[in-house]
C-alpha positions in Angstrom: 29.0 -29.0 81.4 27.7 -25.9 83.5 24.6 -24.5 81.8 23.1 -21.1 83.1 19.5 -19.8 82.2 20.4 -16.4 81.4 16.7 -15.2 81.1 16.2 -15.2 84.5 19.2 -13.5 85.8 20.0 -10.2 86.8 22.3 -8.5 84.8 24.8 -8.6 87.2 24.4 -12.3 87.2 24.5 -12.5 83.8 27.9 -10.8 84.2 29.1 -13.0 86.5 28.5 -15.8 84.2 30.4 -14.1 81.3 33.1 -13.6 84.0 33.4 -17.5 84.7 34.0 -17.9 81.2 36.5 -15.2 81.1 39.0 -16.5 83.6 38.4 -20.0 82.8 39.6 -19.4 79.5 42.4 -17.2 81.0 44.2 -20.0 83.0 45.7 -23.0 82.0 47.2 -25.0 84.6 46.7 -28.6 86.6 45.2 -27.2 89.3 42.4 -25.0 88.2 39.6 -26.7 85.9 40.3 -26.7 82.4 37.8 -24.3 80.0 37.2 -26.4 76.5 34.5 -24.5 75.3 31.5 -22.3 75.6 28.5 -21.4 73.6 25.0 -19.9 74.0 21.8 -22.3 73.1 19.0 -21.1 71.6 16.2 -23.5 72.3 17.1 -23.5 76.4 18.1 -19.6 76.7 21.2 -21.2 78.3 25.0 -20.2 78.3 26.9 -23.4 78.2 30.2 -23.6 79.6 32.1 -26.9 78.7 34.6 -28.1 81.6 37.3 -30.5 82.0 36.0 -33.3 83.5 36.9 -34.1 87.4 36.0 -37.4 87.6 36.8 -37.8 91.3 34.2 -36.1 92.8 35.0 -33.0 95.2 37.2 -32.7 98.4 34.0 -32.2 100.5 32.6 -35.8 99.3 36.0 -37.2 100.1 35.4 -35.7 103.6 32.3 -36.6 104.1 33.5 -40.2 103.6 36.0 -40.4 106.1 33.3 -39.1 108.5 30.6 -42.4 107.8 33.5 -44.6 108.1 35.4 -43.3 110.9 38.8 -42.7 109.1 41.1 -39.4 108.8 43.4 -38.3 105.7 47.0 -39.2 106.3 49.3 -36.1 107.0 51.1 -37.0 103.4 47.6 -37.0 101.8 47.1 -33.8 103.7 50.1 -31.6 102.1 49.5 -33.4 99.0 45.7 -31.8 98.5 46.8 -28.6 100.1 49.9 -27.9 98.3 47.9 -28.2 94.9 45.3 -25.9 96.5 48.0 -23.5 97.0 49.8 -23.7 93.6 46.0 -23.4 91.9 45.6 -20.1 94.1 48.9 -18.6 93.0 48.1 -19.1 89.5 45.0 -17.0 89.8 46.7 -14.0 92.2 49.6 -14.1 89.6 46.8 -12.6 87.1 45.4 -10.6 90.0 41.9 -12.8 90.7 40.8 -13.4 93.7 38.9 -16.4 93.9 36.2 -15.9 96.5 34.6 -18.5 97.3 37.3 -21.2 98.4 35.9 -24.0 100.0 35.8 -27.9 99.8 33.0 -28.2 97.6 34.5 -26.1 94.9 37.7 -28.3 94.8 37.2 -30.9 92.5 39.4 -34.1 92.2 40.4 -36.4 89.3 40.8 -40.4 90.4 44.4 -39.8 90.0 44.0 -37.3 93.3 45.0 -34.0 91.3 42.9 -30.9 93.0 41.3 -28.4 90.5 39.8 -25.0 91.7 36.5 -24.7 90.3 33.3 -22.6 90.4 34.5 -18.8 89.5 31.3 -17.4 89.0 31.9 -14.9 91.9 35.9 -14.7 91.1 36.9 -11.2 90.6 40.4 -9.4 89.0 41.4 -7.3 91.5 43.1 -4.9 89.5 45.4 -4.0 92.2 42.9 -2.5 94.1 40.3 -4.1 96.8 37.2 -5.3 96.8 33.8 -4.8 98.8 31.5 -6.9 98.0 30.3 -9.2 100.4 30.5 -12.8 99.2 31.5 -16.7 99.9 30.5 -18.9 102.2 30.0 -18.1 105.8 32.4 -20.8 107.0 34.9 -20.0 105.3 34.8 -16.0 104.9 37.8 -14.0 106.4 37.5 -11.4 109.4 37.7 -8.2 106.3 34.6 -9.9 105.1 32.4 -10.2 107.9 33.3 -6.6 109.1 32.3 -5.2 105.6 36.0 -3.7 105.1 37.9 -3.7 102.0 39.9 -7.1 101.3 42.2 -8.3 98.8 43.4 -11.8 97.4 44.8 -12.4 101.0 40.7 -13.5 101.5 41.7 -16.6 99.3 44.6 -17.3 101.6 42.2 -17.5 105.2 40.0 -19.7 103.0 42.7 -22.2 102.1 43.9 -22.6 105.9 39.8 -23.5 106.4 39.9 -26.0 104.2 43.1 -27.5 105.4 41.7 -27.1 108.9 38.6 -29.0 107.6 40.8 -31.9 105.7 42.3 -32.9 109.5 39.4 -32.1 111.9 36.9 -32.9 109.1 34.8 -29.8 110.6 35.7 -26.1 109.9 37.8 -24.3 112.2 34.8 -22.0 113.1 31.5 -22.9 114.0 28.4 -21.8 115.7 24.7 -21.9 116.3 23.8 -18.5 115.0 25.3 -16.2 112.6 26.1 -13.9 115.6 28.1 -16.6 117.5 30.2 -17.6 114.2 30.8 -13.7 113.9 32.4 -13.7 117.0 34.5 -17.0 116.8 35.6 -15.7 113.5 37.0 -12.2 114.2 38.3 -13.9 117.3 40.7 -16.4 115.3 40.5 -19.0 117.8 40.5 -22.5 116.9 40.5 -25.9 118.4 44.1 -27.1 117.9 45.6 -30.0 116.0 45.8 -33.4 117.3 49.3 -33.9 118.3 50.1 -36.8 115.7 50.2 -34.1 113.2 53.5 -32.5 112.6 54.8 -28.7 113.7 55.2 -28.2 109.8 51.8 -28.8 109.4 50.5 -26.5 112.0 52.6 -23.7 111.5 51.4 -23.6 107.7 47.7 -23.3 109.2 48.9 -20.6 111.3 50.1 -18.5 108.7 47.1 -18.9 106.6 44.1 -18.1 109.6 46.0 -14.8 111.1 43.1 -12.2 111.7 45.1 -9.7 110.5 45.1 -9.6 106.6 48.8 -8.4 106.6 50.1 -10.8 108.6 48.6 -13.7 106.7 51.2 -15.7 104.2 51.1 -15.4 100.5 50.6 -18.1 98.4 54.5 -17.6 97.2 55.3 -17.3 100.7 53.5 -20.7 101.7 55.2 -22.4 98.7 58.7 -21.2 100.0 58.2 -22.3 103.7 61.0 -25.3 104.7 58.4 -26.9 106.8 56.4 -27.1 103.1 59.2 -28.0 101.0 59.8 -31.1 103.3 57.0 -32.7 102.4 57.0 -31.7 98.6 56.5 -35.6 96.9 57.3 -36.6 93.6 54.1 -36.7 92.2 54.0 -32.7 93.0 57.1 -31.9 91.0 56.3 -34.0 88.2 52.8 -31.8 88.1 55.0 -28.7 89.2 56.8 -29.3 85.7 53.4 -29.4 83.5 52.6 -25.8 84.8 53.0 -23.5 81.6 54.4 -19.9 81.2 51.6 -17.1 82.6 49.0 -16.5 80.2 47.5 -13.4 80.0 44.0 -12.1 81.4 41.5 -11.8 78.4 39.4 -9.1 78.4 36.1 -8.7 79.7 33.0 -10.1 77.7 30.8 -7.6 76.9 26.8 -8.5 77.5 25.1 -7.9 73.8 21.7 -6.3 73.6 20.8 -9.7 72.2 21.6 -12.7 73.8 22.0 -14.8 70.6 24.8 -12.9 69.6 26.8 -13.7 72.7 28.3 -16.8 71.2 30.6 -15.4 68.4 31.9 -12.8 71.5 32.9 -16.0 73.8 36.7 -17.3 74.1 37.5 -19.9 71.0 37.0 -23.8 72.3 40.4 -24.9 73.8 40.2 -28.6 73.3 43.0 -31.3 72.8 44.2 -31.8 69.2 43.7 -35.6 68.7 47.2 -37.0 67.6 47.5 -40.0 64.9 50.2 -42.2 64.6 50.6 -43.4 60.9 52.7 -46.2 59.8 54.7 -47.8 56.7 51.1 -49.9 56.7 48.8 -47.0 56.3 50.0 -44.7 53.4 48.7 -41.6 53.1 45.9 -41.4 50.8 45.9 -38.8 48.1 42.8 -37.2 46.2 43.1 -36.7 42.2 41.8 -33.2 40.6 39.0 -34.2 38.6 36.6 -32.4 35.9 33.5 -32.2 37.1 31.2 -32.0 33.7 33.9 -35.4 32.8 32.8 -37.0 35.7 29.1 -36.4 35.2 29.4 -37.9 31.8 31.7 -40.8 32.7 28.6 -41.5 35.4 25.7 -41.7 33.4 28.3 -43.7 30.6 28.9 -46.3 33.3 24.9 -46.5 34.4 23.8 -47.2 31.0 26.7 -50.2 30.9 25.1 -52.1 33.8 24.1 -55.7 32.9 20.4 -56.1 33.2 18.8 -59.9 34.4 17.9 -61.8 37.6 21.5 -62.1 38.6 21.9 -58.5 38.8 20.6 -58.4 42.3 23.1 -61.1 43.7 26.4 -61.5 45.2 26.7 -57.6 45.8 29.1 -57.6 48.3 31.6 -59.5 46.0 30.8 -57.6 43.0 31.6 -54.7 45.0 34.8 -55.9 46.1 36.3 -57.3 42.7 37.1 -54.0 40.8 38.0 -54.4 36.9 40.9 -51.7 37.9 44.5 -52.7 38.8 45.1 -53.6 42.7 45.1 -50.8 44.6 47.1 -50.2 48.0 44.5 -50.1 51.5 44.0 -48.0 54.1 43.3 -49.5 57.3 40.3 -47.1 59.2 39.4 -48.3 62.9 35.3 -47.5 62.9 33.9 -48.5 66.3 36.4 -50.8 67.2 36.5 -52.5 64.0 39.3 -52.6 61.5 37.8 -51.7 57.8 39.9 -51.6 54.8 39.6 -48.7 52.4 40.7 -48.6 48.9 42.9 -45.6 47.5 40.6 -44.9 44.6 39.4 -41.5 42.6 36.0 -40.0 43.1 35.1 -41.5 39.5 35.4 -44.8 40.9 33.6 -44.3 44.5 31.0 -42.3 42.3 30.1 -45.4 40.2 30.6 -47.9 43.0 28.0 -46.3 45.1 25.4 -45.6 42.2 26.0 -49.8 41.6 25.0 -50.2 45.4 22.2 -48.1 45.3 20.5 -49.5 41.7 21.3 -52.8 43.3 19.4 -52.1 46.7 16.7 -50.9 44.8 16.1 -53.8 42.9 16.2 -56.0 46.1 13.5 -54.2 47.6 11.4 -54.6 44.7 11.5 -58.1 45.0 8.9 -59.3 47.5 10.7 -62.9 48.3 13.6 -60.3 49.4 11.8 -57.7 50.7 12.7 -58.6 54.6 16.5 -58.8 53.8 18.4 -56.3 55.6 20.9 -53.5 54.3 23.6 -54.9 52.5 26.6 -53.4 54.6 27.2 -52.4 58.2 27.5 -49.6 59.8 31.2 -49.4 59.7 31.2 -50.2 56.2 28.9 -47.6 55.1 31.8 -45.3 57.2 34.8 -46.5 55.4 33.3 -46.3 51.9 32.1 -42.8 52.5 35.2 -41.9 53.7 37.1 -39.2 52.4 34.5 -38.2 50.0 35.3 -34.5 48.6 32.3 -32.3 48.4 31.7 -31.6 44.4 28.1 -30.2 43.1 27.7 -33.7 41.7 23.9 -34.2 41.6 24.0 -37.9 41.0 26.4 -38.5 43.6 24.4 -36.3 46.2 21.4 -37.7 45.2 22.9 -41.1 45.9 23.9 -40.1 49.1 20.7 -39.1 50.1 19.0 -42.3 49.1 21.3 -44.2 50.7 20.9 -42.2 54.5 17.3 -42.9 54.3 18.3 -46.9 53.7 20.4 -46.9 57.0 17.9 -44.5 59.2 
């Protein structure tokens, strides 16, 4: 989860934070970090953005690991990561979104080796026009950004070429001790050649990305259709391509309200994956019976008066609860914390009666000195099973029993 402290931000920075929410919620692609939820946290004055978990770190960490171990990516690995990067960029460019900060640190990984484009707080919707704001990281910035000229999504292609080079050489293609020296290197477009062990296909793709003139730089679509690249598409990449959904529509701009507390209702709806439940013949569907509220209260009071008194009332509680005087009923099995628990399919009257008996017996035991140290009669799994599927009726007696039982297990 990413938390942005909104109180200390300028109006422009607040718009950037909301823009990232808007863009992430608009794109659904296996190579773009997934949006889950966004909300405003009043206690910390933070905009909270819940995203997909990339459990493999980022590409920069992987490159640094190779540096320390004095090892290299294989060409197959380089193609695997680069093709995913271009697929993710194409998903953004198809929606006229320019990332503007493509670099190894912003390319997240899963443990399965899937690349996820992230950190889009400076991304912009081009709307078919050009951008002028200088942004991004100097080592990955294209010549037109360095010259303070208008630029478009071809700037992302240049940055992708820098990432490709860094995966191979473990350093950016353009390096200098000063900003002036870096400026000269980028505008010249000259970089140290790749080792001869790498294929001509890879060198050709790199050249198509690192063209000084933006008009001569390849687009994502052109890169993905290059014969040299198609020679290196693996079965894994084909499977990922099949997961790509139809193009989404870009969400409308999220306007900043005057009061930050009102921002949550303007944020996109949560996009968590719906949990799936598999039901078998051994787990019949539970059915809730409609009841009369007043009749239920009366029966509950009547059952309370008929409860037997005496010293035996506080003993054998578990067996008394499990032995019902009603005919044998169907049971449902519920997994509570890894423990399978059977739940009887009862109506609300029976459940309320049972809860009342449990509370009374627990209270009687607590009042008995020699049993004061006895632990609560049920485990958390037992309690969760008994309270499962209760209907929220306005029954004072049931609510009171629930409250007291919560105090017991607190």
